[in-house]
Backbone and ligand atoms as CSV (ligand in chain L), in Angstrom:
chain,resi,resn,atom,element,x,y,z
A,1,MET,N,N,0.851,-1.200,0.000
A,1,MET,CA,C,0.000,0.000,0.000
A,1,MET,C,C,0.883,1.246,0.000
A,2,THR,N,N,0.632,2.103,-0.940
A,2,THR,CA,C,1.415,3.337,-0.994
A,2,THR,C,C,0.565,4.509,-0.528
A,3,GLU,N,N,1.232,5.607,-0.267
A,3,GLU,CA,C,0.481,6.759,0.229
A,3,GLU,C,C,-0.340,7.429,-0.866
A,4,ASN,N,N,-0.101,7.041,-2.120
A,4,ASN,CA,C,-0.888,7.620,-3.209
A,4,ASN,C,C,-2.284,7.034,-3.310
A,5,ILE,N,N,-2.493,5.895,-2.688
A,5,ILE,CA,C,-3.799,5.261,-2.798
A,5,ILE,C,C,-4.882,6.187,-2.283
A,6,GLY,N,N,-5.878,6.358,-3.096
A,6,GLY,CA,C,-6.978,7.223,-2.690
A,6,GLY,C,C,-6.800,8.665,-3.122
A,7,ASN,N,N,-5.674,8.971,-3.754
A,7,ASN,CA,C,-5.558,10.323,-4.315
A,7,ASN,C,C,-6.640,10.515,-5.364
A,8,PHE,N,N,-7.293,11.616,-5.284
A,8,PHE,CA,C,-8.392,11.821,-6.220
A,8,PHE,C,C,-8.234,13.141,-6.961
A,9,GLU,N,N,-8.923,13.214,-8.091
A,9,GLU,CA,C,-8.898,14.427,-8.880
A,9,GLU,C,C,-10.308,14.673,-9.402
A,10,ILE,N,N,-10.757,15.901,-9.268
A,10,ILE,CA,C,-12.068,16.244,-9.813
A,10,ILE,C,C,-11.847,16.693,-11.251
A,11,LEU,N,N,-12.339,15.907,-12.212
A,11,LEU,CA,C,-12.016,16.139,-13.617
A,11,LEU,C,C,-12.964,17.139,-14.266
A,12,ASN,N,N,-14.231,17.011,-13.947
A,12,ASN,CA,C,-15.213,17.979,-14.446
A,12,ASN,C,C,-16.467,17.875,-13.590
A,13,ASP,N,N,-17.569,18.455,-14.055
A,13,ASP,CA,C,-18.803,18.499,-13.271
A,13,ASP,C,C,-19.376,17.130,-12.950
A,14,SER,N,N,-18.976,16.124,-13.709
A,14,SER,CA,C,-19.627,14.829,-13.510
A,14,SER,C,C,-18.662,13.669,-13.291
A,15,LEU,N,N,-17.377,13.932,-13.348
A,15,LEU,CA,C,-16.423,12.828,-13.309
A,15,LEU,C,C,-15.247,13.107,-12.379
A,16,ILE,N,N,-14.872,12.079,-11.599
A,16,ILE,CA,C,-13.633,12.177,-10.818
A,16,ILE,C,C,-12.758,10.961,-11.116
A,17,SER,N,N,-11.498,11.076,-10.792
A,17,SER,CA,C,-10.632,9.910,-10.885
A,17,SER,C,C,-10.040,9.650,-9.507
A,18,ILE,N,N,-9.796,8.373,-9.215
A,18,ILE,CA,C,-9.170,7.984,-7.954
A,18,ILE,C,C,-8.042,7.009,-8.273
A,19,GLU,N,N,-6.920,7.252,-7.605
A,19,GLU,CA,C,-5.750,6.415,-7.823
A,19,GLU,C,C,-5.792,5.225,-6.861
A,20,TRP,N,N,-5.830,4.011,-7.426
A,20,TRP,CA,C,-5.858,2.809,-6.576
A,20,TRP,C,C,-4.448,2.347,-6.263
A,21,ASP,N,N,-3.600,2.403,-7.240
A,21,ASP,CA,C,-2.164,2.275,-7.013
A,21,ASP,C,C,-1.511,2.927,-8.219
A,22,LYS,N,N,-0.205,2.844,-8.345
A,22,LYS,CA,C,0.399,3.716,-9.347
A,22,LYS,C,C,0.047,3.354,-10.795
A,23,ASP,N,N,-0.422,2.151,-11.029
A,23,ASP,CA,C,-0.805,1.790,-12.390
A,23,ASP,C,C,-2.304,1.701,-12.600
A,24,ASN,N,N,-3.050,1.975,-11.565
A,24,ASN,CA,C,-4.501,1.819,-11.666
A,24,ASN,C,C,-5.230,3.075,-11.233
A,25,ILE,N,N,-5.840,3.697,-12.229
A,25,ILE,CA,C,-6.653,4.866,-11.915
A,25,ILE,C,C,-8.089,4.549,-12.302
A,26,GLY,N,N,-8.996,4.755,-11.372
A,26,GLY,CA,C,-10.406,4.504,-11.639
A,26,GLY,C,C,-11.117,5.809,-11.953
A,27,TYR,N,N,-12.074,5.728,-12.877
A,27,TYR,CA,C,-12.889,6.895,-13.217
A,27,TYR,C,C,-14.307,6.639,-12.740
A,28,LEU,N,N,-14.858,7.614,-12.042
A,28,LEU,CA,C,-16.177,7.428,-11.452
A,28,LEU,C,C,-17.089,8.605,-11.777
A,29,LEU,N,N,-18.326,8.272,-12.121
A,29,LEU,CA,C,-19.328,9.310,-12.338
A,29,LEU,C,C,-19.900,9.736,-10.997
A,30,LEU,N,N,-20.004,11.050,-10.799
A,30,LEU,CA,C,-20.563,11.555,-9.539
A,30,LEU,C,C,-21.975,11.030,-9.320
A,31,ARG,N,N,-22.727,10.903,-10.394
A,31,ARG,CA,C,-24.093,10.397,-10.298
A,31,ARG,C,C,-24.119,8.975,-9.703
A,32,ASP,N,N,-23.196,8.137,-10.168
A,32,ASP,CA,C,-23.120,6.769,-9.640
A,32,ASP,C,C,-22.749,6.767,-8.163
A,33,ILE,N,N,-21.832,7.676,-7.812
A,33,ILE,CA,C,-21.386,7.746,-6.424
A,33,ILE,C,C,-22.549,8.158,-5.521
A,34,ARG,N,N,-23.246,9.203,-5.921
A,34,ARG,CA,C,-24.368,9.665,-5.076
A,34,ARG,C,C,-25.456,8.607,-4.986
A,35,ASN,N,N,-25.749,7.956,-6.107
A,35,ASN,CA,C,-26.806,6.945,-6.093
A,35,ASN,C,C,-26.452,5.751,-5.207
A,36,ALA,N,N,-25.165,5.551,-4.970
A,36,ALA,CA,C,-24.724,4.420,-4.148
A,36,ALA,C,C,-24.380,4.860,-2.730
A,37,CYS,N,N,-24.879,5.992,-2.311
A,37,CYS,CA,C,-24.538,6.519,-0.987
A,37,CYS,C,C,-24.769,5.465,0.098
A,38,PRO,N,N,-23.714,5.167,0.880
A,38,PRO,CA,C,-23.804,4.093,1.873
A,38,PRO,C,C,-24.306,4.548,3.250
A,39,CYS,N,N,-24.744,5.774,3.396
A,39,CYS,CA,C,-25.157,6.230,4.729
A,39,CYS,C,C,-26.471,5.559,5.142
A,40,ALA,N,N,-26.751,5.584,6.414
A,40,ALA,CA,C,-27.910,4.875,6.965
A,40,ALA,C,C,-29.221,5.358,6.334
A,41,THR,N,N,-29.331,6.658,6.136
A,41,THR,CA,C,-30.558,7.218,5.578
A,41,THR,C,C,-30.816,6.693,4.168
A,42,CYS,N,N,-29.793,6.730,3.345
A,42,CYS,CA,C,-29.964,6.293,1.955
A,42,CYS,C,C,-30.150,4.785,1.884
A,43,LYS,N,N,-29.435,4.050,2.733
A,43,LYS,CA,C,-29.579,2.595,2.741
A,43,LYS,C,C,-30.991,2.189,3.167
A,44,ALA,N,N,-31.529,2.894,4.154
A,44,ALA,CA,C,-32.880,2.593,4.608
A,44,ALA,C,C,-33.878,2.853,3.488
A,45,ALA,N,N,-33.649,3.932,2.751
A,45,ALA,CA,C,-34.535,4.266,1.644
A,45,ALA,C,C,-34.473,3.179,0.580
A,46,GLU,N,N,-33.265,2.698,0.346
A,46,GLU,CA,C,-33.057,1.676,-0.671
A,46,GLU,C,C,-33.806,0.386,-0.327
A,47,LYS,N,N,-33.818,0.064,0.962
A,47,LYS,CA,C,-34.481,-1.155,1.393
A,47,LYS,C,C,-35.987,-0.985,1.528
A,48,GLY,N,N,-36.457,0.226,1.308
A,48,GLY,CA,C,-37.888,0.463,1.344
A,48,GLY,C,C,-38.435,0.723,2.726
A,49,PHE,N,N,-37.548,0.908,3.709
A,49,PHE,CA,C,-38.022,1.211,5.055
A,49,PHE,C,C,-38.571,2.628,5.130
A,50,LYS,N,N,-38.061,3.429,4.272
A,50,LYS,CA,C,-38.536,4.809,4.228
A,50,LYS,C,C,-38.915,5.128,2.794
A,51,LYS,N,N,-39.665,6.183,2.658
A,51,LYS,CA,C,-40.010,6.644,1.337
A,51,LYS,C,C,-38.720,6.919,0.564
A,52,LYS,N,N,-38.686,6.433,-0.646
A,52,LYS,CA,C,-37.494,6.614,-1.472
A,52,LYS,C,C,-37.116,8.086,-1.558
A,53,ILE,N,N,-35.852,8.333,-1.242
A,53,ILE,CA,C,-35.388,9.717,-1.300
A,53,ILE,C,C,-35.335,10.164,-2.756
A,54,GLN,N,N,-35.916,11.286,-2.974
A,54,GLN,CA,C,-35.951,11.794,-4.341
A,54,GLN,C,C,-34.652,12.520,-4.676
A,55,LEU,N,N,-33.984,12.027,-5.685
A,55,LEU,CA,C,-32.755,12.677,-6.122
A,55,LEU,C,C,-32.998,13.322,-7.479
A,56,LYS,N,N,-33.942,14.246,-7.460
A,56,LYS,CA,C,-34.308,14.875,-8.724
A,56,LYS,C,C,-33.537,16.160,-8.962
A,57,ASN,N,N,-33.170,16.785,-7.848
A,57,ASN,CA,C,-32.530,18.091,-7.990
A,57,ASN,C,C,-31.106,17.959,-8.504
A,58,LYS,N,N,-30.741,18.882,-9.293
A,58,LYS,CA,C,-29.385,18.918,-9.831
A,58,LYS,C,C,-28.360,18.979,-8.702
A,59,GLU,N,N,-28.722,19.659,-7.602
A,59,GLU,CA,C,-27.768,19.837,-6.501
A,59,GLU,C,C,-27.353,18.507,-5.872
A,60,CYS,N,N,-28.225,17.509,-5.998
A,60,CYS,CA,C,-27.905,16.198,-5.412
A,60,CYS,C,C,-26.617,15.630,-5.998
A,61,TYR,N,N,-26.364,15.979,-7.236
A,61,TYR,CA,C,-25.207,15.400,-7.926
A,61,TYR,C,C,-24.082,16.405,-8.114
A,62,GLU,N,N,-24.258,17.553,-7.464
A,62,GLU,CA,C,-23.253,18.596,-7.575
A,62,GLU,C,C,-22.292,18.464,-6.409
A,63,LEU,N,N,-21.041,18.287,-6.716
A,63,LEU,CA,C,-20.045,18.037,-5.685
A,63,LEU,C,C,-19.543,19.337,-5.065
A,64,ILE,N,N,-19.499,19.370,-3.729
A,64,ILE,CA,C,-18.922,20.517,-3.035
A,64,ILE,C,C,-17.474,20.212,-2.658
A,65,SER,N,N,-17.264,19.048,-2.039
A,65,SER,CA,C,-15.909,18.701,-1.628
A,65,SER,C,C,-15.766,17.206,-1.404
A,66,ILE,N,N,-14.520,16.764,-1.404
A,66,ILE,CA,C,-14.194,15.383,-1.065
A,66,ILE,C,C,-13.153,15.430,0.045
A,67,ASP,N,N,-13.388,14.664,1.096
A,67,ASP,CA,C,-12.419,14.585,2.190
A,67,ASP,C,C,-11.971,13.150,2.377
A,68,ARG,N,N,-10.716,12.999,2.702
A,68,ARG,CA,C,-10.221,11.660,3.039
A,68,ARG,C,C,-10.658,11.311,4.446
A,69,VAL,N,N,-11.014,10.047,4.635
A,69,VAL,CA,C,-11.341,9.546,5.971
A,69,VAL,C,C,-10.313,8.467,6.279
A,70,GLY,N,N,-9.370,8.801,7.131
A,70,GLY,CA,C,-8.300,7.866,7.446
A,70,GLY,C,C,-7.581,7.429,6.189
A,71,THR,N,N,-7.263,6.152,6.117
A,71,THR,CA,C,-6.528,5.650,4.960
A,71,THR,C,C,-7.390,4.738,4.114
A,72,TYR,N,N,-8.672,4.688,4.403
A,72,TYR,CA,C,-9.476,3.676,3.753
A,72,TYR,C,C,-10.728,4.199,3.034
A,73,ALA,N,N,-11.028,5.484,3.182
A,73,ALA,CA,C,-12.320,5.939,2.665
A,73,ALA,C,C,-12.301,7.407,2.263
A,74,LEU,N,N,-13.328,7.789,1.531
A,74,LEU,CA,C,-13.543,9.188,1.161
A,74,LEU,C,C,-14.950,9.593,1.566
A,75,LYS,N,N,-15.072,10.861,1.917
A,75,LYS,CA,C,-16.367,11.407,2.272
A,75,LYS,C,C,-16.706,12.502,1.264
A,76,PHE,N,N,-17.898,12.436,0.704
A,76,PHE,CA,C,-18.320,13.398,-0.315
A,76,PHE,C,C,-19.342,14.351,0.271
A,77,LYS,N,N,-19.185,15.613,-0.050
A,77,LYS,CA,C,-20.199,16.584,0.339
A,77,LYS,C,C,-20.880,17.101,-0.917
A,78,TRP,N,N,-22.226,17.102,-0.878
A,78,TRP,CA,C,-23.010,17.460,-2.062
A,78,TRP,C,C,-23.704,18.799,-1.854
A,79,ALA,N,N,-24.092,19.398,-2.977
A,79,ALA,CA,C,-24.677,20.751,-2.931
A,79,ALA,C,C,-26.034,20.792,-2.228
A,80,ASP,N,N,-26.705,19.652,-2.090
A,80,ASP,CA,C,-27.983,19.656,-1.369
A,80,ASP,C,C,-27.776,19.500,0.136
A,81,GLY,N,N,-26.500,19.502,0.590
A,81,GLY,CA,C,-26.214,19.458,2.009
A,81,GLY,C,C,-25.914,18.068,2.544
A,82,HIS,N,N,-26.105,17.043,1.700
A,82,HIS,CA,C,-25.876,15.671,2.149
A,82,HIS,C,C,-24.375,15.402,2.264
A,83,GLU,N,N,-23.951,14.872,3.423
A,83,GLU,CA,C,-22.515,14.586,3.573
A,83,GLU,C,C,-22.257,13.466,4.574
A,84,THR,N,N,-23.232,12.604,4.760
A,84,THR,CA,C,-23.067,11.552,5.763
A,84,THR,C,C,-22.532,10.242,5.181
A,85,GLY,N,N,-22.415,10.183,3.883
A,85,GLY,CA,C,-21.942,8.943,3.267
A,85,GLY,C,C,-20.426,8.838,3.286
A,86,ILE,N,N,-19.920,7.763,3.884
A,86,ILE,CA,C,-18.479,7.504,3.864
A,86,ILE,C,C,-18.246,6.284,2.977
A,87,TYR,N,N,-17.496,6.509,1.912
A,87,TYR,CA,C,-17.304,5.473,0.893
A,87,TYR,C,C,-15.921,4.852,1.067
A,88,SER,N,N,-15.881,3.572,1.383
A,88,SER,CA,C,-14.589,2.895,1.463
A,88,SER,C,C,-13.997,2.799,0.063
A,89,PHE,N,N,-12.681,2.694,-0.008
A,89,PHE,CA,C,-12.064,2.549,-1.327
A,89,PHE,C,C,-12.602,1.310,-2.033
A,90,GLU,N,N,-12.849,0.258,-1.258
A,90,GLU,CA,C,-13.386,-0.968,-1.859
A,90,GLU,C,C,-14.722,-0.707,-2.544
A,91,SER,N,N,-15.595,0.045,-1.881
A,91,SER,CA,C,-16.903,0.301,-2.481
A,91,SER,C,C,-16.763,1.219,-3.692
A,92,LEU,N,N,-15.812,2.137,-3.635
A,92,LEU,CA,C,-15.606,3.038,-4.777
A,92,LEU,C,C,-15.030,2.289,-5.978
A,93,LYS,N,N,-14.174,1.314,-5.682
A,93,LYS,CA,C,-13.628,0.501,-6.780
A,93,LYS,C,C,-14.731,-0.184,-7.552
A,94,LYS,N,N,-15.739,-0.665,-6.814
A,94,LYS,CA,C,-16.846,-1.353,-7.465
A,94,LYS,C,C,-17.643,-0.421,-8.373
A,95,LEU,N,N,-17.615,0.863,-8.059
A,95,LEU,CA,C,-18.363,1.835,-8.867
A,95,LEU,C,C,-17.550,2.336,-10.065
A,96,SER,N,N,-16.274,2.055,-10.062
A,96,SER,CA,C,-15.431,2.599,-11.113
A,96,SER,C,C,-15.256,1.588,-12.228
A,97,ASN,N,N,-14.526,1.995,-13.230
A,97,ASN,CA,C,-14.264,1.109,-14.370
A,97,ASN,C,C,-13.125,0.145,-14.076
A,98,TRP,N,N,-12.627,0.202,-12.860
A,98,TRP,CA,C,-11.480,-0.603,-12.478
A,98,TRP,C,C,-11.864,-2.074,-12.357
A,99,LYS,N,N,-11.118,-2.919,-13.021
A,99,LYS,CA,C,-11.400,-4.356,-12.942
A,99,LYS,C,C,-10.180,-5.081,-12.383
A,100,GLU,N,N,-10.465,-6.030,-11.500
A,100,GLU,CA,C,-9.369,-6.781,-10.875
A,100,GLU,C,C,-8.695,-7.697,-11.891
L,1,ZN,ZN,ZN,-26.769,9.124,1.991
């Protein structure tokens, strides 16, 4: 494991890249990331325990910031104020074009 793992770059309004190791860079759509939000609220909605959260607004997919969480995850903040989802690198890999 190198310290570059998890380095990310915001490429444009809809796409980011994350470095998995020095030869592997994953590209991820912000829309896919938001739709896969792992926080308790979104997970509950997904399972149907709560009314499905409506992600109709453009702000839902508008990125404000990305923060590293320790050495294993990233936290995304969205323009609609949502920021409780912590995405492990493993879960982000599954969302990217990166194949083992
Ligand atoms: Zn969420």
